[in-house]
C-alpha positions as MATLAB code, in Angstrom:
seq = 'XXXXXXXXXXXXXXXXXXXXXXXXXXXXXXXXXXXXXXXXXXXXXXXXXXXXXXXXXXXXXXXXXXXXXXXXXXXXXXXXXXXXXXXXXXXXXXX';
ca = [
       0.000    0.000    0.000;
       1.088    3.563   -0.667;
       1.036    6.623    1.564;
      -0.139   10.129    0.722;
       1.615   12.730    2.859;
      -0.419   15.895    3.362;
       1.250   19.275    2.906;
       1.715   19.624    6.672;
       3.889   16.505    6.991;
       7.570   17.445    6.842;
      10.650   15.278    7.101;
       8.933   11.884    7.304;
       9.129   10.948    3.620;
      12.708    9.677    3.848;
      11.900    7.479    6.848;
       8.833    5.930    5.229;
      10.888    5.248    2.110;
      13.609    3.592    4.213;
      10.858    1.415    5.684;
       9.995    0.503    2.079;
       6.697    2.395    1.814;
       5.813    4.026   -1.483;
       5.210    7.707   -0.773;
       3.274   10.342   -2.683;
       3.286   13.930   -1.419;
       0.277   16.213   -1.915;
       2.730   18.925   -2.935;
       4.102   16.765   -5.765;
       0.649   15.629   -6.924;
      -0.386   19.292   -7.158;
       2.734   20.285   -9.107;
       2.306   17.378  -11.512;
      -1.389   18.131  -12.091;
      -2.614   14.832  -10.670;
      -4.407   16.792   -7.934;
      -6.308   19.942   -8.896;
      -6.368   21.779   -5.536;
      -5.346   21.431   -1.905;
      -8.980   21.305   -0.744;
      -9.379   18.758    2.078;
     -12.217   16.932    0.325;
     -10.347   16.702   -2.949;
      -7.211   15.395   -1.232;
      -9.224   12.727    0.606;
     -10.948   11.684   -2.631;
      -7.602   11.579   -4.479;
      -6.231    9.266   -1.788;
      -9.290    7.026   -2.018;
      -9.254    6.909   -5.828;
      -5.569    5.954   -5.833;
      -5.528    3.434   -2.970;
      -3.398    5.642   -0.692;
      -3.390    5.916    3.096;
      -3.575    9.602    3.951;
      -1.189   10.901    6.634;
      -1.977   14.377    8.026;
      -1.710   16.718   10.983;
      -4.965   18.451   10.025;
      -8.055   17.453   12.004;
     -10.326   18.861    9.292;
      -8.558   16.722    6.702;
      -9.055   13.661    8.917;
     -12.778   14.461    9.181;
     -13.081   14.685    5.388;
     -11.328   11.339    4.998;
     -13.532    9.708    7.646;
     -16.645   11.076    5.914;
     -15.834    9.141    2.724;
     -14.435    6.088    4.576;
     -10.884    6.844    3.431;
      -8.040    5.388    5.545;
      -6.307    8.296    7.265;
      -3.854    8.676   10.125;
      -3.929   11.898   12.119;
      -0.578   12.767   13.653;
      -1.396   14.879   16.682;
       0.058   15.659   20.088;
      -1.704   12.674   21.675;
      -0.152   10.265   19.173;
       3.292   11.798   19.678;
       2.995   11.693   23.476;
       1.951    8.017   23.401;
       4.849    7.135   21.096;
       7.347    8.959   23.319;
       5.936    7.316   26.450;
       6.227    3.907   24.806;
       9.907    4.498   24.013;
      10.575    5.796   27.542;
       8.976    2.697   29.073;
      10.769    0.346   26.682;
      14.240    1.883   27.008;
      14.413    3.414   30.446;
      11.859    1.799   32.735;
      12.653   -1.869   32.209;
      13.197   -3.775   35.390;
];
């Protein structure tokens, strides 16, 4: 499966590629004319039409994706805090 990185996702493309994910960036799809605008609904539909999992930091974008049953991952402070806590517990709180 491929990932679609929203315009607000910076610096993660190289890591996903190292993990062997195919990555499409909204920015590139816009430049190449595959995506007509950066409207949340259009981005969600583009992801759905192309079999992409949408990755975003935009709650409104996540709502649009959910509305059309499009797989979407919202990266927010809660997700980051849980990931950091998991690493802390794994690395530093082992008994």
